[in-house]
N, C-alpha and C positions, 0 to 999 in steps of 0.2 A: 886804441888811443884813450889818452887820460880824459875822464869822462865825471861828472858831478850830477848826482839824481836823487829825483825823489820817489818814494815808493807808492805805487795805488794801492789805495784801501778803499773798505766797503764802511759807512756808517748811517745812523738811524740820526733823523732829525732830535735836537737836544742833546744826543751825544758828544763827548770831548774825543775826539780820535787823534792820536800819537803820526805824527808825519815824521818817519826818518828821512836823514839825508845823507847820503852816501858818498863816497868819491872811489875810484877805483884806477888803475894804472896811474897811479899817482907817479910822476917822473921827480918829485921833489921840489917841494918851493919853499919860498922863504917868506912870502906874503899871500894871502889866497883872501879875496874880498868880492862878495856877488850878494845880490839883491832875490829877494823872494815876493811875487807879488801873486795876489789871489782876487778873489770877488768877494766884496765884505758886506755882498747883501746876502750870501749864502754862508761862509764862514767867519770867525772873529779870531786872530791869534790869543792864547790866552798864557800861553808859557814857552819859554825857550831854554833848551837843555845843551851845554856842549856833553861831548860824551868825554872828551879827555884823551881823543885817539891820536890827535897831532901832537904829539909828545914834545915838548920844550917850547911850547907857544903860548901867546897871550889871546885869550878871546876876546873879541869885541861884538857888541851885537847894539842895534838902535835899543833905546832907553826906553822910548814908547809902544808899546805892544799896538797901538792903532795907528800907527806908521805905515802906509802900504804905498811903495815898495817896502818890507823890511831888510835890515841890513845884517850879513852875516859876514865874522872877519877874523882871521887868524894871523898873526905874526910872530914867525922865529925867533925866539929869545938869544938864540945862539947861531954861530955863523954854519952850523949844521940844517940841512934845508931837512921839511918836514915831509918824509916820503912813504907814510902810513899807507894803508888803505883798509876801508871798511865804512863804519856809520861815523860819522863826525858830529853830528846833532840830530835833535828831535824836535820838531815841533808841534806844540798840541794847538787843535783848533776844535772850537765849539761849533756845531752844526748851528746853524741859524737861518737855512732856508727854510720856506714854505711849504713847498711842495717837492717830490722825488724829483732828482736830477744828477746830473752831474757837473762838475766843476775842475778845472785846472788851477795848481799850483806852479808858477812859470818860476825859471831859476835863470838868475841872469849874470854874467861873468862881467863882474865893472872893469873895463878898459883900462891897461897901464896899472893894475891894483895886484895883479896877479904875476908874481917874478920868482927865480930860480935866486941863489946864492950871489949872482953875480948881476944882480937886476935886470935879468933879460926875460924878456914876455913869456909866459907861460901857457899855450893855450890847453883848453880843457873845452870837449862838448857837453852842454848842459841839456840836461832832459826831464822835461815837467813830470809833475805825477797827477793822477786824477783822481778825485775822491766821487764816489760813486754814491748818493745818497738816497735813500730809502726812507717813507712814511709809514712808521706800524702802527699810526692810528688810522690811517684810511683802509677799511678792508673792502675787498669786494662782497657785494651781497645778491644772490641771484634767487629768486623768488620763483618756484615754479606750483603752479596749480594745476591739478588733472582731475577732471569731472568725468566720471563713467555711469553711464546709464543703459541697462539691460532690460530687455523685454525677451519672458519666456514663449518658447513656441509651444502650442499644444492640439496636438492631433487626436480627432474623434473620428472613430469609424462606428457605422451604426450598420446591422446586418440582418435583415429578416428572411423569412421562410417563402414568404408570397412571392410575388416575383422580385425578383433579387434587386436592391436597390441599395449602393454604398453613397453615404456621404462622407465628405472628407473635408473637415474645416483647416486649415494652417491660418498660423498668426506669423507675420512676419517679424524678424529680430532687429531690432535698430540699436546701434552704439554708437554713442554721442561723446568723444573727447574733447574738451578743452585747455589748451596749455596758454600760460600766460608767464611770459618772462619781462622784466624790466627793463 
């Protein structure tokens, strides 16, 4: 089944992360147009690169990187349809999220804008990508305090030769343990 998809990735807050956009099982198109949308409170689009995979085509995209959804498109310059498979573009996002989270980058095919050399509509399945965002500045601190008190046991035996008397003195051992965790 013809598919256009983004690739899931991992990123830290403050990183610029590349998001490859790929096409598979391409039946051959003369025009291809789709939107990319994302959560602008977590990601900021900073650059877009056409890989040049779709031969004999003109690449067009939104001139304003802050436009969301962002438009990507290819148009065949010849009557030969573009039938290549692989990575067609790379979008670069700056991670501006304030906390660790995940966010989707959604791909939406434009209706009546993806067609073959006979101007017949070509259907593609669009698969979103997920960016898993971590916060390296946030560290987990576990504080443990252990206090141990020990008492020594002493046994004393006294024996006399007169009437036999034995005295035994015993001291009890006490151990106290305190554990504190935030």
